[in-house]
ROBA-173322 format. One record per residue (C-alpha): x, z, y; residue number from 1. Coordinates in nm, 4 decimals, decimal comma, padded with zeros to 6 digits. Last residue first. Layout:
+----------+----------+----------+-----+
|       px |       pz |       py |   i |
+----------+----------+----------+-----+
|        X |        Z |        Y | NUM |
...
+----------+----------+----------+-----+
//
This chain:
+----------+----------+----------+-----+
|       px |       pz |       py |   i |
+----------+----------+----------+-----+
|  06,9391 |  22,4469 | -06,2815 |  98 |
|  07,2777 |  22,4056 | -06,1121 |  97 |
|  07,5487 |  22,6737 | -06,0880 |  96 |
|  07,7244 |  22,5700 | -06,4112 |  95 |
|  07,7910 |  22,2128 | -06,3015 |  94 |
|  07,6115 |  21,9281 | -06,4804 |  93 |
|  07,7332 |  21,6996 | -06,7581 |  92 |
|  08,0166 |  21,9407 | -06,8332 |  91 |
|  07,9551 |  21,9883 | -07,2046 |  90 |
|  07,8416 |  22,3497 | -07,1764 |  89 |
|  07,6202 |  22,2754 | -06,8748 |  88 |
|  07,4418 |  21,9834 | -07,0428 |  87 |
|  07,3899 |  22,1897 | -07,3591 |  86 |
|  07,2470 |  22,4778 | -07,1543 |  85 |
|  07,0090 |  22,2384 | -06,9769 |  84 |
|  06,8926 |  22,0910 | -07,3071 |  83 |
|  06,8429 |  22,4376 | -07,4562 |  82 |
|  06,6351 |  22,5451 | -07,1546 |  81 |
|  06,4167 |  22,2358 | -07,1883 |  80 |
|  06,3583 |  22,3122 | -07,5559 |  79 |
|  06,2701 |  22,6721 | -07,4702 |  78 |
|  06,0361 |  22,5774 | -07,1866 |  77 |
|  05,8390 |  22,3307 | -07,3938 |  76 |
|  05,8875 |  21,9702 | -07,4888 |  75 |
|  05,5792 |  21,8661 | -07,6854 |  74 |
|  05,4389 |  21,6399 | -07,4159 |  73 |
|  05,7116 |  21,5014 | -07,1925 |  72 |
|  05,6653 |  21,6001 | -06,8257 |  71 |
|  05,9413 |  21,8675 | -06,8254 |  70 |
|  06,1735 |  21,6144 | -06,9849 |  69 |
|  06,1866 |  21,4173 | -06,6610 |  68 |
|  06,3674 |  21,7055 | -06,4945 |  67 |
|  06,6474 |  21,6596 | -06,7469 |  66 |
|  06,6910 |  21,2936 | -06,6556 |  65 |
|  06,6850 |  21,3710 | -06,2822 |  64 |
|  06,9507 |  21,6400 | -06,3337 |  63 |
|  07,1625 |  21,3988 | -06,5361 |  62 |
|  07,1340 |  21,1332 | -06,2660 |  61 |
|  07,2014 |  21,3861 | -05,9878 |  60 |
|  07,5156 |  21,5093 | -06,1626 |  59 |
|  07,6826 |  21,1715 | -06,1640 |  58 |
|  07,7528 |  21,0146 | -06,4963 |  57 |
|  08,1128 |  20,9083 | -06,5139 |  56 |
|  08,1904 |  20,5413 | -06,5573 |  55 |
|  08,3529 |  20,4196 | -06,8777 |  54 |
|  08,0290 |  20,4332 | -07,0729 |  53 |
|  07,8354 |  20,2406 | -06,8080 |  52 |
|  08,1012 |  19,9687 | -06,7924 |  51 |
|  08,1136 |  19,9380 | -07,1731 |  50 |
|  07,7347 |  19,9242 | -07,1869 |  49 |
|  07,7278 |  19,6487 | -06,9242 |  48 |
|  08,0076 |  19,4585 | -07,0983 |  47 |
|  07,8272 |  19,4773 | -07,4326 |  46 |
|  07,5019 |  19,3605 | -07,2743 |  45 |
|  07,6784 |  19,0728 | -07,1010 |  44 |
|  07,8522 |  18,9733 | -07,4238 |  43 |
|  07,5309 |  18,9954 | -07,6240 |  42 |
|  07,3488 |  18,7783 | -07,3693 |  41 |
|  07,6309 |  18,5222 | -07,3657 |  40 |
|  07,6429 |  18,5086 | -07,7449 |  39 |
|  07,2658 |  18,4604 | -07,7611 |  38 |
|  07,2780 |  18,1817 | -07,5013 |  37 |
|  07,5615 |  18,0104 | -07,6885 |  36 |
|  07,3693 |  18,0330 | -08,0160 |  35 |
|  07,0595 |  17,8824 | -07,8508 |  34 |
|  07,2560 |  17,5906 | -07,7074 |  33 |
|  07,4447 |  17,5317 | -08,0326 |  32 |
|  07,1162 |  17,5196 | -08,2282 |  31 |
|  06,9610 |  17,2840 | -07,9733 |  30 |
|  07,2587 |  17,0506 | -07,9786 |  29 |
|  07,2473 |  17,0343 | -08,3594 |  28 |
|  06,8738 |  16,9719 | -08,3673 |  27 |
|  06,9053 |  16,6956 | -08,1095 |  26 |
|  06,8189 |  16,7698 | -07,7497 |  25 |
|  06,5455 |  16,5726 | -07,5743 |  24 |
|  06,3024 |  16,8661 | -07,5823 |  23 |
|  06,5636 |  17,0861 | -07,4112 |  22 |
|  06,6145 |  16,8375 | -07,1277 |  21 |
|  06,2365 |  16,8086 | -07,0806 |  20 |
|  06,2032 |  17,1867 | -07,0695 |  19 |
|  06,4789 |  17,2117 | -06,8080 |  18 |
|  06,3120 |  16,9466 | -06,5928 |  17 |
|  05,9747 |  17,1236 | -06,6208 |  16 |
|  06,1265 |  17,4611 | -06,5276 |  15 |
|  06,2945 |  17,3080 | -06,2230 |  14 |
|  05,9727 |  17,1338 | -06,1171 |  13 |
|  05,7712 |  17,4553 | -06,1596 |  12 |
|  06,0187 |  17,6446 | -05,9423 |  11 |
|  05,9983 |  17,3778 | -05,6713 |  10 |
|  05,6203 |  17,3970 | -05,6773 |   9 |
|  05,4218 |  17,1338 | -05,8585 |   8 |
|  05,1512 |  16,9475 | -05,6674 |   7 |
|  05,3158 |  16,6057 | -05,6919 |   6 |
|  05,3375 |  16,6493 | -06,0697 |   5 |
|  04,9610 |  16,6374 | -06,1085 |   4 |
|  04,8340 |  16,8652 | -06,3838 |   3 |
|  04,6647 |  16,6898 | -06,6703 |   2 |
|  04,2990 |  16,6050 | -06,6763 |   1 |
+----------+----------+----------+-----+
//
């Protein structure tokens, strides 16, 4: 027996309506819809990366990232020390930290 539509939640009704609209699309409409969604996703991802790259990394984020390397198997004390030295030399963290 199929699911009764009167027992659908509001979210399920919205998803069902969207699926029906997509099934009724012609091939051309469907291709344009998917291409537009891909372009929008790429644009948002590009803008997010651009925003992240333009903003400065705060010291706590870099410190947290470096501290996470201590838990990675295969990364020993020497490798961790080199990463910290590299971060200090390039100004990602101040000299007095770590």
